[in-house]
Structures are given as structure tokens and as C-alpha cells.
N, C-alpha and C positions, 0 to 999 in steps of 0.2 A: 261258658267256654268261648274263646274268640272264634268268629266266623271266618272261614277261609274261602277263597275262590277256588275253582277247579278248572282243569283244562282237559283237553282230549287225551287219548291213549298215548303211551310213550312212543317216541319216534324210532327207538331201536330196542331190541329185546335180546337178552341172553337166553338162548334156546336149549343149550346143552353144555354140561360140564363133565369132563372125564378126568379122573384122578387115578394114577396108578403108582404104587410103591412110594408113596409120599408119607413120611412120618410113620404113623401106625396104620395108615390106610393101605390095604393091599390093592383093591380096585373098587372104584365107585363110578357109576354113570348116572347122572341126574338130568332129567328133562324138566324144563320150566315153561311157564306161561306168564302173561302179564298179571298185574295185581300184586297182592301181598302174599309172600311165602315165608313161613316161619320154620326155624330149625330148633327143635327142643331135644332134651335128653338129660340123663344124669350128669352131674358134675364130673368132668374128666372123660366123658364119652368121646370127645373129638370134634365138638361143634366148631370151635374156633380154629381147628386145624383146617376145616373146609374153607373157612373164611381166609385163612392164611394162604391156602393153595390158590384161591382166586386172586389174592393180592399179588402173589408171585407171577401169576399169569399176566397181570396188568403191568408188570415191569419192576416190581420191588426186587431189591438185591437178593440173590439166592445164596444158600450155604449148602455145601455137600453133606452136612450133618442131617439135613432133612430127608435124604434118601433112606428109604426103609432098610432097617438092619438086615443084612444078608443079601441085598440086591445091589446091582451096579449102577442103576440109574432110575430116576423118577420122571414121570410124564404128567403134564397138566395141559389139558386142551379145552378150549371154550369156543362155542359156535354162536355167533351173533347174527341176527337178522338186521341189516342196516339198509334195507331197500328203500326206506323212507328218509334216509339221511344223505342227500346229494353231496354235502360237504365232506363226509367221510369217504364216499365213493371217489370224490375228486382227490382226496389225500392219497388214496391207494393208487390212483392213476398217476399222480405226480411222482410217487415212489416206484413206478414201473411194475406195479402189482395188479393182477386181474381179480375181479370179484364176479363170480358167476352167480347170476340171479340174485344179486344183492346180499350175498353171504360174506361174513368176515370170520375167518377161523384163525385164532391165535393159539400157538403151541409153544410150550417151553419144556426143555429137557434138562434135568439136573444130573450131572455125572458125579459118581462117588469119587472118581479120579479123572482129572482132565477138565476141559472147558465145558461150561454150560452153553446150550444153544437155544435159539429161538427161531420160529417160523411165522410168517403171515401168509395165509392162503397157500401153504405148501412151499413158499420160497424163503430162503434164509433171510433173517432180518436182524437188525441191531436191537438191543434192549431199549435204546432211545426211541426208536420207532414204535416199539411195543408200548412204552410209556405214553407216547404222544396219542396213540389211538385209544389206549385204555383210559386215559384221563377224560376223553370225550365220551366214554361209554359208561363208566362206573365211578360213583363216589362211594368210598368205603370209610366208615366212621367207627372208631372203637380203639382197640389197643394196637391196631396196625396203622402204619403211617402212609396211607394212600388217600389223602384228604385234599381234594381240589380246592375246597373252600378256605384252606389255610394259606393258599398262595395269593400274593398281592395282585397278580395279573387276573386271577379268577374273580377276586373281590371287586376289582375295578369293572370288569365286564358285567358282573352281576348287578352292581349298583347302576350302571348305565342302562342295562336292560330294564331294571326295575323302574327307573325314572323315565323310560322311553326316550333316552338320550343317545341311543346307539348311532343314529344318523348324524348327530352333532359331533360325536366322538370321531366318526369316520371323516367328517369334513376337517376337523382339527388335524388328524393324522395326514390327510392329503395336503392341506395347506402347509403344514410343517415340512413335509417332504419337498414341496415346491420351494419353500424358503431355503432349505438346506441345499437343494440343487442350484439355486441362484448364487448362494454364498460360495459354493464350490466353483461355479463358473467364473465368478468375479476373481477368485484367487488364481484360477488358471490363466485368465487373461492378463492379470497384473504380473504374474510370474513370468509368463511368456514374453511380455513386453519388457520386463526388467532384464531378462536374459538377452533379448534382442538389443537393448540399449548398450549392454556391456560389450557387445561385439558388433556395434553398428558399423564402425570403420571397415572391419573385416567383411561384413555382409555387402557393403557398398562396393568394395574392391572386387569381391568374388563375383557379384552380379554383373559388374561392368566388364570384367575380364572375359566372362563367358559370353555375354551379349555381344561384345566387340568382335569376338571370333566368328560370329555369324555361322554357327555350326548347323549342319544339315544331317539328319539321321542317315546312317549308312555311308556317309561321305568318306570315311577313312578307308573302307574296303574298296570303294570305287577308285579312289586315288591310288591305292596300292596296285590295283589291276592295271591302271593306265601307266604307272611308273614302270611296271614290269615290261610292258610292250615297248616303251621308249628306250629302256636300257638294252633291249635285244632287237632294236629296229632293223639293223643291218642283217642280222641272222634271220629274222622273220621275213625280210624282203627277199633274201636269197632263197629260202625254202619255198615261199609262195610262188616265186617265179619258176623254179624248177618243177614244182608240182603242176603249175598251170600249163607249162609247155609239154610235160610228159603226158598229161591227160587230155589236153584240148588244143593248145595253141601252137605247138612246135611240130617240127618234121617227125614223121613216123609216130604221131600221137596215138594214144590208145583208142580214141574215138574213131580215127581214120582206119585203124586196123579192124575195128569192129564192123566197119562197112564191108570189108572183104569177107568177114565171118558171115554177114547177112547174105551176101551173094551165094556163098557155099550152102548155107542152110536153105535158101530158096530152091536151089537145085536138088537138095536132098528131099525136100517136101514134095517137089514135082514128081520124084520117083516113088516116094513113100509118103502118102498124105498123112499117115498116122504120126509123123514127126512134126506136124504143124505146131504143136505146143512148144517145141524147142525154139521155133522162130519167135514166138511170143515172148519167151524168156530173154532172147537176144535183144529184142526191141526194148524191153524193160531195162536191161542193163545199159543199153546205149543211151536211153533218155536220162538215166541216173548219172552216167559219166558226163554227159553234156552239161547237166545242171551243176555237177561238181566243178567242172572246168570254169563255167561262167562265174560261180561264186568265188573260186580261187582268184580269178581275175579281179573281181570287185574288191576282195580282201587286200590284194597287192596294192591297189590304188589308195587304200586307207592307211597303210603303214607309213608313219612319218618318222623322220629323223630330226628331232627338235630339242637340242641340248638345253635351250633356255626354258622351255616348258618343263623339262625334266627337273631342272633346278628349282623352279617354282613349286613343283609338286613335293619335292623333298623338304623344302622349307615348311610347306603347309603340313605335311605329315609329322614333322618334328614338333610343330605347335600342338597338333592334335594329341601326340604322344604325351607331351608335358601336361596338357589339360587332363588327360585320362589318368595319369599318375597322381595328380592332385585331387581330382573329383570323381574318378571313375569307379569301377574298372572299365566299363563300356562307354562309348560315346553318348549313347542315350542316357546313361547315368549322369554324365556331365551336363547335358541339356536340362535334365530334371533338377539337378542341384542348383543350376542358375535360376530356374523358375522358383524353387523353394526359397532361395535367398531373397529374391525380389518380393515374394509373398510375405515372408517374415518381416521385411521392411515395411510393407504396406500395413500389416497387422499392427506393427509398432506405431505407425502414424495414426491409425484409427483406434488404437486401444483405449485412449482417454475417453473418446466418445462412447465406445462400447461399455467401458466400466461405468460411466455416468448413466447410461441407459439401464444397465443391469442393477445399479444401486437404486435407481428410481423405482424400478419394478419391485426390488426386494423390500423397499420401504413400504410400498403399497401392500405387498403380500404380508409383511410383518404386522401392519395395522389390522389387516383382515384376520390374522392369526390371533392377535390380542382380543379382537371382538368375538371371534368364535370360541376361544378358550374361556372368555368371560361368560358366554351363554352356557357353555358346558359346565362351568363351575356353579352357576346358578341352578342348573338342572340337577347337578349332583347334590348340592346342598338341600334342595327340596326333597329329592329322593332319599337322602340320608335321614332327614327328620321323619319322613313318612315311614321308613323302614325301622327306625328306632322305636317309634310308637307301636308299630305292629309287633315287634319283638318283645317290647316291655309288656304287652298284653298277653303274649304267648308263654313267656317264661314261667309265670306262676302256674299255668295249667300243667306244665311239665315238671312240677316239683321243685322249682327254683324261685320261690316267692320273693326273695330279696335280690333277684337277678336284675342286672341292667345291661343293655346292649347299646353301644355307641359306634358311630361311623366317624373316624377321624379323617379330616381333610387337611393335610399339611401342605402349605403353600411352598412350591418349589422356587429356587432362585431364578430359574428361567422356565419358559414354556417348552415342554417336550412334545413328542408326537402323541403322548398319552394325556396331555392337558397341562394345566397350571398347578396341579396338586398331586401329592401322593395319597393313596387311599388305603386305610387299614381298618378292618373290622376289629372292634375291641369289646370285651365283656367283663363284668364283675358278677360273680355268682354268690358272693357273700357280702352282706351289708357292712359298710364302713371301709370297703376297699375300692380304690380307683380302678376303672376298667382298664384292662391290659390286653395285649394280643391274644387271640383265641387259643393259640397253641400252648400258652403258659398259664391259663386260668382255670383249667378244669381237669378232673380225673377222667378215666375212660368212660364211665357211665354218664357223667355230666357232659362230657364233650359230645357224646352221641346224642344226648337230648338237646343240647344246644344246637347241634347241626340239624336235628329234626325240627326245631323251632325255625331255623333259617329256611329249611326246605319248605316248611309250611307257609312261611311268609312269602317265599319266592316261587311258589308252586307253578305259577303261570309263566314265569320268565326263565326258570332254570332249564338249561338245555341238556344237562346230563340225565339220560333216561333211566339209568339203573342205580339204585341206592342200596347200600348194604350197611346195616346197623348191628354192631357187636357190642355187648355189655350195656345196651341202652336201658336195661331195667335194674342196673346196679343201684341199690339203696332206695328202690321205688316200691310202693305197695299201695293198697287201698284205692282211694279215689284218684290219686295221681296216676296209678297204673291204668285205670279206666280212661283217663284223659290222654295218656300217652298212646294207648291203643287206638283211640278215636282219631288222633292226629295221624298215626301211621296209616290207618285205613283211608283217611282223606287224601293223604299224599299219594297213596298207591292208585288213586283214580287217574293220576296223570303220569305215574312212574311205575317201573317194575321195582318192587321193594322186597329186600330179603332182611330178615331179622333173626338174630340168635337170641333166644329168650328163655327165662325160667318162669315167666308169668303166664298163667292161664288166660288172664284178661286180654293179653296181646295175642296169644295163640288162637283164641276163639274168633278173632276178626279175620284170620287168614283165609285166603282162597285155596291155598295149598299148605299142608302141614307135613313136614318131614321129621321123622324120628331118627336121631343119631344114637347109636349104641355100640358097645364093644362086645365082641364075641371071640372065642378061642377056637382056632382051626389048626390042627396038627401041632398043638403045643405053642402056637404063636398067637398073640393078641392082634386083633384086627378091628378097625372101625368100619361099621356098615351104616347104610342109610335106607330107611323104609318109608314109603309114602303111606300116610294114614288116612283112613276114611271110615265112616260108619262107627261101629262099636270100638274099633281100635283107637280111633281119635277120641272118643268119649273116655276111654280108659286112660289115655295119656293125659287128657285135661284133668281127670280126677286125680292122677298122680301129682300133677303140677299144682293142684289146689292144696296139696298137703295131706289129703286123706288117704284112706285105703282104696286103691283103684278098683278093688273088687267089691267094695261095699255098695249097697243100694243107695245110701245117702250121698256118698261121694259122686256116684255116677249120675244121680239125679241132679246134683248141683252143676256138674259139667254139662249135662243136657240143657239145663236152664240157661247157662251161660252161652252156649251155642245158639239157642233159640233167640236170645236177646240180641245177639250181634248179627244174625242173618245166615252166614254160611252153614 
């Protein structure tokens, strides 16, 4: 049997699965640990229903027909420990979701009537987010279609990881992004320059018109104020004179009359000292009136009657009004529009130099992209040949003696952010047939074993921590069953592995053995799950071996099988 590498414990674990009112399941709560877990039971007991529930939890499209008869809704909830997966914790943070103590709780609710709903850590979530998180946590192989390894993007990442070329792939993506950025920038500069050239005369006229006006921020409001004073100069002069004389400079001015008030208050205070505060108020009023009078006198001196100046202001305000109508609405907008026109003209003048500089840099980056993509292609080719050899050694162990595995690298017309080639995993499980895409070459059981072979070959680099295999034992028996079991056990050293099986050889390798069975409660059939240990497990293995589970020979055979595999 081919020798496999091992790796450390899985980076994330499915710790609990809760299913209620789903198909024939009334309610099941399952607790899990790392390693290999098998589900066994009679045909039709509901083993694959549990796998189907898990598949729905991970984002597969749901149908209201799956709600248990007589119930209005079904619930599936899974609890994952992702404390050792900073990438998933970051995904949750980017989605605005919290993860307390490194836990991820996915929940889906199927309605008999109405919309189905999904939650992540208690917050409503889209099925897309559920699928995104689920694909990073669980790979499900069998009759259900939740198989990450069938996707081209996953195959590309796996091949790069297998060939230790991830860092080269990252460089290619970064260089490609920089080249795309430069091409976008070149197009923007050329487009802006072309548009500027189309209206160069207008921009020249606009910039000159605004610059020649020598505008100052706030100038229009200042001129309006000055014009208002000049238009009413005679009226202002008259009012200022009358106010000055009434308060300060004329006969019987208020300031003079306050002097008499002061004399009367002094006499009042002499008689009644408690009224001294009134004298203080009078002094304050007198000082204020004197200051008012002086300022009125100064203001009167500033009032001018200048018809020539008023005409100049009117002409200037008319110019400002026309400029604001064309380029405003505010004077500051006009000034800014002039600056923008001049800047656009300068850009046009310097655009040829800028385009030449950008094209020179783009050529250099393009050469680097070709070089890095070539390095990536070489690494991928080497990894592909190595993976093909590993798979061709593994397939016969898993009952596919005539199987071939190939990695196709199809050259692209241009280099993308993902490299210079498209990658596709292909296989042929029957002699005389050309390898084809994985999804089209195998039955359910063959597909599961093919995926097991891939997982075995990729055990060190595969990032998906939880693997589910349904129908992996279809058409398998004897020595092949033993080898399949051994491979599953080896893969489970670095992954959390769940297997639905009819084979005692596989079940004997499990660290946890779950029995799935049907029972009748109040006239309704319901699927239940029971964890087996000790005599119960021996009895189930004896049943799976095809003998009488109660017979001494069958039980002894089961005990020997358990003893040979360890658990």
C-alpha cells in the first residue's frame, strides 16, 4: 500500500450537530471529536439523511419537502470550533459578525411555507455567506453535491499548495494587479488628455477670462456694501450729522443734559448715601453717550459722495454677475473653475510625458509578470507530475486498478491573475477511456474513493479540516475494503473524518461509531442515532459482517477485527 505523509490535528472541528423535524428525523443531537467517526445502520435507516442535513447546513439549496410531515419548519444547527483558524475569524469580522471564544455556529431553518432562513453566530446571514464559510470547513463527497475539489479554483489552490508554489502564485496575482492598475491609469490619462484637446480653445478662453478678472474671494459682497453706502451718501450724511449733534456736538445735546443730571444726583447722594449706586449708573451712561457721539462724528467724516466711484463699482459688479452666471453660482466657484481649467490645460501638456512614463513602467511590470508566470507554470507542471504519480499509486489500493489521474494545464491566451494556464483535475477509472473532468467520470462510490485518494495524496496541504464520505464502500469488499479503511484512518490523523458505511472493516477503524436506526413513536416513524461502545459496538460489527449478531462466532470475528485495528 502507498505510504502517506501525516500532519497535525485538524485546524477546525465540527463539535455538535442538531437536527429537528428534517425528513424522518424528529430530533437528533450529536457531539463529535477529532478523528474518524462512522455512521452505520440498516439500509433505509436514515444515514444519508444526516449527511444531507449537514450538506444543507453548509449552503446547499433547500426544499420545503424536506420538512418532516406534520411540522411547519425544520432546523439544522452546527457548532464549529475555529479558534485555530484566523482566516475564518477574519472572514467573520469582515462580515460584521462576532465569534465568541473562537466558535462558529451555523443555523438553517426550512419553512414548509414561506422563506427559508440562515444565521451565523445568531445574526441573519445569506446562503452565499453560509456556503463560503462551509466550503472552508467541510468537504462532502458522495451522492450530495458539496464537493470543493470539483471546483477549478480549489484545484488550482491545491496544486499550488502541493507544489509549494503558493508564494509564486501570490506574486503573480500582485504583479497582475499592478499591471492592470497601470493600464487603467494610462487609459485615464489618455482619455482626459483627449477630452482636454477637444475643448482646448474653450479652456484657454475660460482660464484667461477668469484670470484677467483678477477676482478676490468675497469681493462681490464687499462691493455691494460699498455701493449701498454711495447710493445713500446724502441720506447717510444727514442722519449722521443729526445724530452727532443730538448726542454730542449740538446745542442742548444729551451729553450736556446728563451733566445737569449728575449735579442733581450728587446732591441726592449727599443727603442719602445709599443712592450712590445711581451716580455710578449715570457716569456709565454719560461715558457711553460720549463714545457714541465721537464715533458718529468719525463716521460722518467717512461718508463720501462719489458718483464716479459708484459707477466703477456697478461696472465691476456687472462683470462679477456675468462670471457667476457662467461659472458659479458663487464667486469662489468661479475662481475654482479657473484654476481647474488651467490645471486641465497643464495636464494636457504633460500627458504625453506621463503616458510615456506609465507605458515604460507597464512594460517592465509586464516582463516581470511573464517571468513570474513562467516560474509558476514550471512549479505547477512539476507538482502536477508528482501528484499524478502519487494518485496512480493510490487508485489501485482503493479498488480502481485501471484508474488514471491527470492534471491538465491548458495554456491561456493571456496571463491572468491566476497564472498562464487553466487547471483541471481529470481521471479515468476504466481502462481504455481518456481521463475526463472529475465530476463526469465516476459513480457515487467511485467518486468518494477518488476523493479519498486525493485527500490521501494531499493530506499535508489540504486546508479543509472536516471530510464527509457517503457511499465510499459501494461495490467494495475484501482486501480493497481493508485498504480503504486504512486510508481513511490515515487521513483522519490530520482531519476530522465522517464516513457512512456498510463495511465492518471501515467501522472497526473508527474512533467513534454511531448507529443510525428507525423507530416508531406514536405511530410515526423517526430516525434516531445512538453512540456505540463495548458490547453494543461488537454486536453492530457482527451484524455488518453478515453473520448473526448474537452468535458466538460472529461476535468473535467482530472482536478480532476491532483488536486488529486498535480502537
